N, C-alpha and C positions, 0 to 999 in steps of 0.2 A: 447637471445633466449626465445620466449614466447610459453607457452604450450596451445594447443588447445584441450579442452575437447571433442569437437564434433568429432575429427578425430583421436586422439592419445589416448594411455593408459599410465598409470604411468610407466609400465615396459618399454615400447618403449622410453618414454622420458628419464628415468634414464639410459637406455642403451646408448642412443645418448649422454647424458651428460658424461657418463663414457668414451666413446671412444674419445670424444672431449677433455677430461681432460688429456689424455695420453701425447700429446705433450705440453700441457699447464703446466704440473707439472715441477718444477725445478728438473733435474736429478742429485741428490746428488751422486748416485753411479757412474755416468759417470765422474763427477768431481774428485771423489776419485780415480777412475781408472787412471786418468791422472798422479797422483802422486804415487799411490800404486804400479802400474806395474813397473815403473823404479826402485823403491826401492827394490822390490822383485828380479829384475834382478841383481842388485848390490850385494844382499845378496848371490845369488847362482852363481855369475859370475865365480868363480874359481872352481865350481863343475860341471856345465853343459856346454857342448860345446857352444861356442859363436854363431855360425850360428843359432842354435836352439833357443837360447834366443832372438837374434835380430829379427828372423822371427816372433816368437810369439809376441814380443813386438810391432813390426810394425803393425801386423794384429789387435791387440787389440786396439792400440792407434788410428788407422784409423777408426775403428768402433765407438770408443768413440767420436772422432772429428765429424764424420758425424751425430751422434746422437745429439750432442750439436748444430750443425748447423741447423738441422731440428727443434729443439725446439726453437731456436732463430728466425728462419724464420717464424715459425707459430705464435710466440708471436707478431711479428712486422708487418707481412704481411697478415696473414690469417684473414678472416672475420668470421662471425657467421656461423657455420656449423652444420646442423641438421642431416646429413646423417651419420650413424654409420660406413659405409664402405668407408670413405673418403680416399683420397690419403695420406693425412697427417698422419692419424692414422695408415694406412697400412705400410707406409714407416718407421714410427717411431718404430712400433712393430718389423718389420723385422730387422732393425738395432740393436734394443735391443737384439733380439735373436742372432744376429751375435756376439754382445759383450759377451753374455752369453756363446756361443759356444767357444769363445776365452778363457774365464776364465775356462770353462770346459776342455779346452785343456791343462790345467796345469797337466793333467794326464801324459803328455809326460815328463814334468819336474820331476814328481814324480818317474818316472822309472829310472831317472839318479841320484836321490838323495841318498847318502850313509847312512844317519842317520834319525831315526824317528822324530828327533827334527825339521828337515826341513819340514816333512810332517805335523807336528802339526802347524807350522807357516802358511803353505799354507791353512790348514783347517780353521784356524782363519780368514785368509784374505777372503776366500770364504764365510765363515759365515757372515762376515761383509757386503760383497756385496749382499748376499742373503737378509739381512735385509734392506740395502739401496735400493735395487730394489723393495722391498715390499712398501717402502714409496713413490716411484715415479711411480710404475706401478699398485698399488692396485686398482685405480679407475676402471680398467678393469681386472677382475680376470683371464680371459683367457690369457691376455697378460702377466700377472705375471707368470702364470704357464708355458707359452712358454719361459719365461726368466729363471725361477728357475730350471726347469728340466734339460735343457742342461748344466746349470752352475754347478749343484751339483751331478747329477747321474754318470757321468764318473769317478770322483775321488772316489765316494762312492763304486761303483762296483769294481774299481781297488783295494781299500783297503780290501774289503770283499774277494777278490780272493787271497789275500796273505796268506802265511802259518804262518806268525808271528801274535801272538795274539794282539800285540799292534796295528798293522795295522787293524786287524779285528775289534778291539774296536773302532778305529777311524771311520771305515766304518759304524758300527752299530750306533755310536753316530751321525755321519753325517746324516744317514737315519732318525733317530728320530728328529734331528734338522730340517731336510727338512719338515717332517710332521708337526712339530710345527710351522714352518714359514708359511706353506701353510694354516694351521688352523687359525693362527693369521691374515693372509692376508684375509682369507675368512670372519672372524668376522669384520675386519676393513672395508672390502668392504661393508658388510651388514650395518654396522653402518653409513658409508658414504651415502649409498643409502637411508637408512631410514631418515637420517638428510636432505638429498636433497629432499626426498619426502615430509617431514614435512615442509621444507622451501617452496617447491612448493605449498603445500596446503595452507600454511599461505599467500603466495603471491597471490594465487587465491582468498583467502578470502578477502585480502586487496583490490585487484582489483575489486572483486565483490562488496565489501562495497563502494569503491570509485565510481564504476559505478552506484550502486544503489543510492548513495547520489547525484550524478550528475543528474540521472534521476528524483529523487525526487525534486531537486532544479529546474530542467527544467520543470517538471510537475507543481510545485508550481508557477513558473514564468508564464507558460502558463495559469494556472488557474486564477492567478491574472490579467493577460492581458484580459482573457475572461470575468472575473467579471467586470473589468474596462470598457470593450467594451459593456457589457450588461447594466451596469449602464449608460453609455454614451447613449446607444440606448434608454433606458427608459426615460432619461432626454430629449432626442430629441423628442421622441413621446409625452411626456407631454407638451413640448413647442409647438409642432405642434397642438396638440389637443386644447390647450388653445386658439390658434389663430383661428382655423377653427370652433370651437364651439361657438364663440362669436355671439351675436345677432346683431352685427353691419352690415352695408350694405356690399354687396359683394366686392365692390371696396375698402372699408376700411379694410376688412379682408385680401385682397390680399396685400394691402400696409403694414399691420402689419406683414404679412408673409415675405415680402421682408426685412423688418427691422430685423425680427427674424433670417432670413437666413444670413444677413450680420454679425450679432453678433455671430451666431453659427459657421460660417465658417471662421470668422476673415477676411472678405473681405469688402471693402468699398462700392462697387457698386452692386446693385441688379436690374435686369431688367426683365420684362415680355414683350415679343415682339411678334408682329403679322408678319407672313412671307407669302407673296404672290409672287410667282415667285422669282425674284431677289430683291424684295423690302423688306427691314427690317425696320419695324415701331415700335417704342417704345410705348407700351400701358400704362404701369405703370413703374415707376423708383424710386429707392432710391439711392441717391448719396450725399456725404457730402457737396459739394459746388455747387450743381445744374448743374454738367457737362452734365448730361443726363436728358431729360425732356420728358414727354408724347408728342407724335406728331413728335418727331425727326425721320428722315428717313435716312437710310444708305443703301449702296449696300451690299447684303448678302455676297458677296465674300470678303468683307473687315471686316468680323466678324468671330470669332471662332465658331459661331453658325452654319455656313455651315458644319463644321466637325461634330458638334453635330447631325445634321439631317442625315448625311451620316453614322456615326459610332455608334450612340447611345450616352449614357452619356459620357462626356469627362471631364477630370480633370487633371490639372498639376499645380505645385507650382512655377516653375521658368522657364519662357519661354526662357530667354536668354541662358540657359544652355542646352536646348533641341532642338528638330527639329522645335519647334514653332518659333524659332528666325528668320526663313525665311518666316513665315506666313505674308500675307498682313496686318492682324490686328495688329501684333506686330510692323511691320515697320511703320504703320500709327499712332497707338494709344499708343504703348509701354505698353500694358497690360501684366503684368508678370504672375499673377495667375488667374486661371479660373476654374470654375466648372459649368457645365450646362447640362440640359436634355431637350428633346423635349416634347412639350405639344400637346396632341391629343384631338380632340373634334369630337364626332359623327363618329369615325372611320377614320378620316383624320387629317393630320398635321395642327395644328393651328399656332404654332410658337415655341418659346423656353422660358424656365425659366433659367436664368443664373446669376452667381455672379462672380465678377472679381475685380482686384485691380492693381494699378500701381506699387505696391511694391511686391516683392517675398513673398511667404508664408513660414514661418520658418519650420512648421511641415507638413509632407505629409498628404494628405487626407486619412482618414480611410475608412474602409468598411462601417461603420455607416454613414459617410458623403455622400458616393456615393448612398447608399440606401435611405437616407433621401431626397436627391435632387430629386430622382425618385418619392418618395411618394408625395413630394410637387408638382411636375409637374402633377402627376395623380390627385391630389385634385384640382389644378387649372383647368385642363381639365374638371373635373366633375362639378365644380362650373360654368364654362363658359357654359357648356352644359345645366345645370339647368337654368341658366340665359336666354339662348336662348329659351328654352322650356317655361319658365315662360312668356317671352315676347310674344311668339306665343300664349300661353294660354290667355294672357291678351287681345290680339287682337281678338281672338275668343270670349272671354267673352264680350268684348265691342260690337262686332257685334250682339251677341245673345241678349244682354241687349237692344241694339238699336232696334232690331226686336221686342222685347217684348214691348218696349215703343210704337212703331208704332202700334202694335196690340192693345194695351190699348187705344190709341187715336182712332183707328178704332171702337172699341167697344163703345167709348164715343162720336162718331161722331154726333149722332142725338141730344144729349144734347148740345154739343158744337155749332152746327148749330143754335139751338134755342137760346142759350145764345148770339151768335153774331148777330142773326137776330133782337133781341130786340133793341139794340142801333142803328142799321142801320134803322129800322122802325121808331124809334123816330126821327132820323136825317131827314128822308124823310118827316115826318109829320111837324116838325118844319120848314123845308125849304119851303114846300108847303104853310103853313100858312103865313110865312113871305112874300112870293111872292104875295099871295092874298092881303095882307094888303098893300103891296107896290103899286099894281095896283090900289087899291081904294084910295090910298094916305091917309090912315087913321093910318099909322104906325108911332108912336112917336119914338124919339131917344132912350129913356130909354127902351121901349119895344123891339126895335131892338137889343140893347146891351144885354138885358136879353135873348132874343131868340138865339142870336149867342153864348152866354155863354153855354146855354143848348146843342146846337149843338156840341160845342167843348168838353163838358163833355162826351156826348154820343160817340163822335169820340174817345176820349182818352180811354173810357171803351172798345170799340171794339178793338182798337189798343193793349191794354194791354192783352186782351185775345189771340189775334193773336200772340203776342210776346211770351206769355207763351207756346202756342202750338209749335211755331217754336223752342223755346229753348228746350222743352221737346223732340222734334223730332230730334234734332241735333245729329250728330255723331262726337266723338272726343276722344282723349286720356284722361284717367282719370287724374284729378288734385287733389292731396291730399293736402288739405289746412285746417287750422283751421276755422271752421264754427260754428255758434250758432244754436241750435236746433230750437229756436223760428223763426229765419230767414228762416230756411228750410221750416217750416210749413207755414209761411206767403206767401212764393212764390207759394205754391201749394194749398193754402186755397180755391181759386176759384174752382179748379178742385174738391176738396173734397166736398165742400158745394154743388156744382152743382150736383154731383152724389147722395149726400144725399137727396137733394130736389126732384130729379127725382123719388126716391124710398121711399119717405116719411120716412126718417130716420133722427134721431137727433144725432149730433156729439158733444161731450163735450171734450174740450181741457184742460189738466191738466199738463202744462209745466211751472215750475217755471222760472222766468226771471233770477235768480241768477245762473243758471246752467253754468258751464264753457264750453268753446268751445271744440268741438270734432275734431279729425283728420279724414277728410272724403272728398270724392268727392261728392259735393252737389247734382248733378244731379242723381247719382246712388242711394244715400240714399233716395232722394225724390221718385225715382222709386219704392224702396222697400216699403216705407210708403204708397204710392198710391196703390200698389198691395195688401198689407195687408188690407187696409181700404176697397177697392173694394170687396175683399173676404168677409170681415165682413158684408158689405152692402148686398151682395148676400145671406149671411146666415140669417140675421135678416129680410130681406124683404119677406122671405118665410112664416113668421108668420103673423097672422091677426092683432095683436096689433102693435103700433108704435115701431119700433126698436130703440135701443140705442147703441151707440158706444162711448167708452171712449179712447181717445188718450192721453197717459201720458208719462212722462219722469222723472227719478230720478237719483241722483248721488250715486254711490256705490264705494267708495274709488277712484280708478284711472280710472273707467269706468262709462259711462252713459248708463242706461238701458231704452229703449223705449218699450212701450207695447201698443198693440191694443186689447182692450177687447170688445167682442160683447155679445148680449143677445139672440143669435140664438139657434137653437135646440141642439147644441153641437155635439160631434163626439164620436164614439165608440173607445175604447182603441186600437183595432187592426188597425183602420183607422189612428189614431193619429201617430202610430209607422211607418206608410208608407207615411205620407203626404209629407215628404221632399225627397222622392225618385223620380227621373226623370220619367216622363210620367205617374205618378199615379195621378188621378183626381177624384173628386166626382161630377163634373159638366157634364151635358150631352154632351156639345160641347167643353169641355176644352181639352187643349193639355198636361197638367200636367208638364209644364215647369216654371210657374210663381214662385212657391215656391223654386224649386231648383236653379233658377237663383238668386232669392233674397238671398238664403243661400250662394251661391258662392260669391256674392257681399259683404255680411257681413264678410265672412271669409277672403276675400281679404283685408278687413279693419282691420283684427286682432280681430274680434269679433265673436259672436256665435248667432245662431237663433234657437229657440225652441218653442214648443207649450205646454200649460198646460190646463187642464179642469178647469172651474170655480167651485166654491162651489155651485153656483146657475146655471142658464141656460147659455149656451154658452161656448166659449173657449177664451183663451188669447194667442196671439202671442207675444213673447219677442225677442228682439235682443239688442246687446251691441255694443258700440263704445268706443275706447280708448280716454281718455282726451288728448287734443293736447299738445305736448311738442316739443321743437325745434329740439331735436335729434332723434325724432321718425318718421320723414318723410320717408315712404317706398320708395324703389327704383323701385320696380315693383310689380305687383300683384302676389300673390302666385300661388299655383298649379292650374292646369286645372280643369275644372268642371268634377267631377267623375260621370259617367253615370252608375247607377246600376238599376237592376230590381229585383223584388222579386215576 
């Protein structure tokens, strides 16, 4: 029986315990009655009529036997009883009262006894049963009183009503003995109740301590699990950050992420797949023996990724023991373990990122694993979206740069026509002179050969200019390859010198031959150089004296810095700060896009473009390019040209 502090009180519990203990106590007085009553009958057999003795003995023994049967039945059949008014306790109490009434009925025997000695014997017997009842009925004081009063009061009153002082003394002694027995029973009952209450409190303390210890152990275990999960999450985030923060190409970072996921989840196969309709195409894969390769195509229904798209992130450790054993993917490929999440790009489903294995996974996937696969899928989606945006920006930048080059060629058209017209005019003159000499038959063989060589040289010169124009005007995807600065300048030297001659400007080149190759798209860098030189020519041609421009290059650790210095009038500081803003121009008919386009080209190459005022007249434009290395080839041009106004 357990005590409930929320609904019970100590008094109610003790009372329930006392009543329950009534039939549970071994009835010593009842056992004694089985032997004492027949002995008493034998002692007074010749004094009291036999029918009276036998009737009294039969009634007494019957109540005793019933009382013993109830006690035994309760001991072996009854369960835990919390109700103080149970049938067991009520029956046991009434039978005990019946036994007491029978013993109190000895007053009938007293009326027939001739000598006080017999009365003294009965008084001793009754006193013994009064004490025996105290031992067996004291747990419930009310039950003991109901037993003691009918047992002792009839003989006491009978003795007190007699005229003989001996009988009166027996009555008075019996009365005080009854009071003493009741007092002792009361004290005994209080002691039992206090002991039970103390045991109850100790038991509650033990249970509270045990419960507190279990809660503390449980809390400690939960805290340890949470700390382990937190550390696991931190480790996972650190691994993911290490992969995605790398400066490697996007495809290389995704491959590294697949390798990390395989190690992290303990699965052998990692796949990034593109899904279009029912077509499942592998974009990138990590597998131990090359079972899965980029470009492999499967039916979507034969993959677990179908469920990933329908249900969200999916993970299971042992397909053969779950509902996945009937899945087409398990029947065809026997993949036991799987963890996957969908990849979204620009608000629509791109495909899935998943990891799987032909062997079951020993440990279940944790919450950290399921959150990590979603973070990885989100990063893949963001990276693919950035890649698509960068590709679109590169196309736009290429178109804009091409338009800028065409605009430059348009502005240089008159000079280019003059430059091309000179070799064409020379070819026409040499041809006309040759025909005239042929008609007069005065042309010698050596003169003819010399004349044809001059025609061929002028033709080659014209062809070279035209090829340079065609190359500069072409449109194509940027090609980032190692190139030498001197080679870049040699290819556009005719353009630069032509513009300088038209405006009476002198250009000095200061580019050491030992400069290492840079990683660049030659055409775009030539466009930047031509744009900066033409701006410098415009600046210095506004002055009366002959303008000078210095085109230089120098090595600074892992970068090459190229500078275009002019001796023009210079620029105000507030103008310098706005020069690289789109649509800002100092030219009357300029668009303000040349320098921003040049800046975007240089930044796409991983460099910087800036302008500084000279210590003397003019300004200097600088830009940098990285030294060529095998691992530095960019995969695509970086961000889109940012259009700002101020």
